[in-house]
C-alpha positions in Angstrom: 14.7 20.5 9.0 12.4 23.3 8.1 10.6 21.3 5.4 10.3 18.0 7.3 9.4 19.7 10.6 7.0 22.3 9.1 8.9 25.0 10.8 8.3 28.7 10.1 10.9 30.3 7.8 11.5 32.9 10.4 13.2 30.3 12.6 16.6 31.4 11.2 16.0 34.9 12.6 15.2 33.6 16.2 17.9 34.7 18.6 17.7 31.5 20.8 17.9 29.3 17.7 21.0 31.2 16.6 22.6 30.7 20.0 21.8 27.0 19.9 23.5 26.6 16.5 26.5 28.5 17.7 26.8 26.2 20.8 26.5 22.9 19.0 28.7 23.8 16.0 31.5 25.4 18.1 31.8 28.0 15.3 31.6 31.4 16.9 30.5 34.0 14.4 28.8 31.5 12.1 25.8 33.2 10.4 22.7 31.2 9.5 21.3 31.8 6.1 18.8 34.6 6.0 15.1 34.0 5.6 15.3 35.3 2.1 18.1 32.8 1.2 16.1 30.0 2.8 12.9 30.7 0.8 14.4 31.8 -2.5 17.4 29.5 -2.8 17.9 26.7 -0.3 14.4 25.3 -0.1 13.8 25.5 -3.9 17.1 23.6 -4.5 16.1 20.9 -2.1 12.6 20.7 -3.7 14.1 20.3 -7.2 16.5 17.6 -6.0 13.6 15.6 -4.3 11.4 16.1 -7.4 14.1 14.8 -9.7 14.6 11.8 -7.5 10.9 11.0 -7.3 10.6 11.5 -11.1 13.2 8.8 -11.6 11.4 6.4 -9.1 8.1 6.8 -10.9 9.8 6.4 -14.3 11.0 2.9 -13.3 7.5 1.9 -12.1 5.5 -0.2 -14.6 2.1 0.9 -13.4 0.8 3.9 -11.4 -2.5 4.4 -9.6 -3.6 7.9 -8.7 -5.8 9.2 -5.9 -7.2 12.7 -6.1 -9.4 15.1 -4.3 -10.5 18.7 -4.7 -11.6 21.1 -2.0 -12.1 24.8 -1.1 -10.0 26.3 1.7 -11.3 28.6 4.4 -9.9 31.5 2.4 -12.3 30.4 -0.4 -9.4 29.2 -2.6 -9.9 26.0 -4.6 -7.2 23.3 -4.7 -6.7 19.9 -6.2 -4.3 17.3 -4.9 -3.0 14.2 -6.7 -1.0 11.3 -5.1 0.8 8.6 -7.1 0.9 5.0 -5.8 3.2 2.5 -7.3 5.3 -0.5 -6.3 9.1 -0.1 -6.4 10.4 -2.7 -8.9 13.5 -3.8 -7.1 12.2 -4.1 -3.5 8.5 -4.6 -4.2 7.7 -1.9 -1.7 4.5 0.2 -2.0 5.3 3.9 -2.5 2.9 6.8 -2.2 4.0 10.3 -3.1 2.1 13.6 -3.4 2.9 14.8 -7.0 0.6 17.8 -7.1 -1.2 20.1 -4.7 -2.1 23.1 -6.8 -4.6 26.0 -6.7 -7.3 25.4 -9.2 -9.2 28.6 -9.8 -11.2 27.2 -12.7 -14.7 25.9 -12.2 -14.7 22.3 -11.0 -16.4 20.9 -14.1 -15.6 17.4 -15.3 -13.8 18.8 -18.4 -11.6 21.2 -16.4 -10.7 18.5 -13.9 -9.9 16.0 -16.6 -7.6 18.6 -18.3 -5.9 19.3 -14.9 -5.3 15.6 -14.4 -3.9 15.2 -17.9 -1.5 18.1 -17.3 -0.2 16.6 -14.1 0.2 13.1 -15.8 2.1 14.7 -18.7 4.4 16.6 -16.3 5.4 13.4 -14.6 5.4 11.3 -17.8 3.0 8.7 -16.5 0.1 9.1 -18.9 0.7 5.6 -20.4 1.0 4.0 -16.9 -2.2 4.9 -15.2 -4.1 1.7 -14.1 -6.8 3.5 -12.0 -7.8 6.7 -10.4 -9.3 6.7 -6.9 -11.7 9.5 -6.0 -14.7 10.3 -3.9 -18.2 9.9 -5.3 -18.7 13.5 -6.6 -20.2 13.6 -10.1 -17.7 16.0 -11.5 -14.6 14.0 -10.7 -16.3 10.7 -11.7 -17.1 12.4 -15.0 -13.6 13.7 -15.4 -12.2 10.2 -15.0 -14.7 8.9 -17.5 -13.7 11.6 -20.0 -10.1 10.6 -19.6 -10.9 7.0 -20.2 -9.2 5.9 -17.0 -10.5 3.1 -14.7 -12.5 4.7 -11.9 -12.3 3.3 -8.3 -14.6 5.1 -5.9 -13.0 5.5 -2.5 -14.6 2.7 -0.4 -14.1 4.5 2.9 -15.9 7.6 1.5 -18.8 5.4 0.3 -19.0 3.9 3.8 -19.0 7.3 5.3 -22.0 8.3 3.1 -23.9 5.3 4.3 -23.2 6.0 7.9 -24.0 9.7 7.6 -27.3 8.9 5.9 -28.2 6.6 8.8 -27.1 9.3 11.3 -29.6 11.7 9.8 -32.2 9.8 11.7 -30.4 10.7 15.0 -29.8 14.4 14.4 -31.3 15.5 17.7 -29.0 13.1 19.8 -26.0 14.0 17.6 -26.6 17.8 18.1 -27.0 17.3 21.8 -23.9 15.1 22.1 -21.9 17.7 20.2 -23.2 20.5 22.4 -22.0 18.6 25.5 -18.5 18.0 24.0 -18.3 21.7 23.0 -19.3 22.8 26.5 -16.4 21.0 28.1 -14.0 22.2 25.5 -15.0 25.8 26.2 -15.4 25.6 29.9 -12.1 25.3 31.8 -14.0 24.9 35.1 -16.3 22.2 33.5 -13.4 20.3 32.2 -11.6 20.4 35.6 -14.7 19.2 37.4 -15.1 16.3 34.8 -11.5 15.2 35.3 -11.8 15.4 39.1 -15.0 13.4 39.1 -13.5 10.7 36.9 -10.6 10.4 39.3 -12.9 10.2 42.3 -14.8 7.4 40.6 -11.6 5.6 39.7 -12.2 6.1 36.0 -9.6 6.8 33.3 -9.3 10.6 32.9 -10.6 11.2 29.4 -11.6 14.3 27.5 -14.7 14.4 25.3 -14.3 14.3 21.5 -16.2 16.6 19.1 -17.9 15.4 15.9 -16.4 17.0 12.9 -18.3 16.7 9.6 -15.2 16.3 7.4 -13.5 13.8 9.7 -14.7 10.3 9.0 -15.5 8.2 12.1 -15.6 11.3 14.4 -19.3 10.7 15.2 -18.5 7.2 16.4 -15.6 8.5 18.4 -17.8 11.2 20.0 -20.5 8.7 21.0 -18.0 6.1 22.2 -16.2 8.6 24.4 -19.5 9.8 25.9 -20.2 6.2 27.0 -16.8 5.8 28.5 -17.3 8.9 30.8 -21.0 8.5 31.2 -21.1 8.2 35.0 -18.8 11.2 35.6 -20.6 13.2 32.9 -24.0 12.7 34.5 -22.7 14.0 37.8 -21.0 17.1 36.5 -23.8 18.0 34.0 -26.5 17.8 36.7 -24.6 20.4 38.7 -23.2 22.7 36.0 -25.4 22.3 32.9 -28.6 20.3 33.7 -30.3 21.3 30.4 -27.6 19.2 28.6 -28.2 16.1 30.6 -29.1 13.0 28.5 -32.3 11.2 29.2 -32.4 7.5 29.9 -33.8 6.9 26.4 -31.0 8.9 24.8 -28.3 7.0 26.6 -30.0 3.7 25.6 -30.0 4.7 22.0 -26.3 5.7 22.1 -25.4 2.5 23.9 -27.1 0.5 21.1 -25.8 2.6 18.2 -22.1 2.5 19.2 -21.8 -1.3 18.5 -23.5 -0.7 15.1 -21.0 2.0 14.1 -17.9 0.2 15.4 -17.5 -2.2 12.5 -17.6 0.8 10.1 -15.0 2.6 12.2 -12.7 -0.5 12.1 -13.1 -1.1 8.3 -12.6 2.6 7.5 -9.4 2.6 9.6 -8.1 -0.6 8.0 -8.8 0.6 4.5 -7.1 3.9 5.1 -3.7 2.3 5.7 -0.9 3.8 3.7 1.8 1.1 4.1 0.1 -1.7 2.2 -2.3 -2.2 -0.7 -5.9 -2.1 0.5 -8.0 -2.5 -2.6 -7.8 -6.3 -2.4 -9.4 -6.1 1.1 -12.5 -4.3 0.0 -14.6 -7.4 -0.9 -13.6 -9.2 2.4 -14.3 -6.2 4.5 -17.6 -5.4 2.7 -18.9 -8.9 3.5 -18.5 -8.2 7.2 -20.8 -5.1 7.2 -24.5 -4.8 7.5 -24.9 -1.8 5.2 -28.7 -1.8 5.2 -28.9 -2.5 8.9 -27.1 0.7 9.9 -29.8 2.8 8.3 -32.8 0.7 9.3 -31.5 0.4 12.9 -31.3 4.2 13.2 -34.7 4.6 11.6 -36.2 2.3 14.2 -34.8 4.5 17.0 -36.3 7.6 15.3 -39.7 6.0 15.4 -39.1 5.1 19.0 -38.3 8.7 19.9 
């Protein structure tokens, strides 16, 4: 329960939780394991059991594909994560399991990343089963895969994101203003209340604004799309509370034209981020539906218009 539900280890010390356990077990005087027992004994035992079970699953797989990413946390600690993807032989079901999420204090050079990947593969005894390694387009991880002589498959969703972000650079002023509007209503309780009330008065669905987040793919599309959905109510409220944030007619026109351009990229990214089925075979089909050059040229055209 603690592991699957991401509960704090201190839950076993909570008086109300203790009362609940006593009520439903009908065992007066039963004592929950201490926090120390939970962290030092029970959870490690469950972890080892699950790891052994997963190790056996991967051992039976004839081929394994890995996906990996490295990043730095807010506490300035570097990590690398590796997920194994394979098809269960008996049932033919796609399985994906995180096999490593470790702190990586060494410099993220191609040689160091390659050595880390080799170590993880050796630990799970899959070195001779790797068919491909999926990663982002960073030069260091691409170099590491090349050094390891594994087949490199750049993440298609990440590539799409780079294309869209390059196009969006042409619309920085509108993007910044849109984000400022969304942040205002997230900070202002009064502003949010007025926005909800105005939507209700106009018989519109009561929707909150979404904020663009640089590390969240498709969040810019979601922010623009939500602005359009609450446009009428937004104009009313901003004119009263924050007139300096009001969009001009030209800015609204640009957003209205850009959202349909971004929508296919949003849909393809969502489709290719599925976890329950193989998506690599869909790339060529999905690629053919996109106007990759158009997204950049379209936004460049709007920049000139501005």
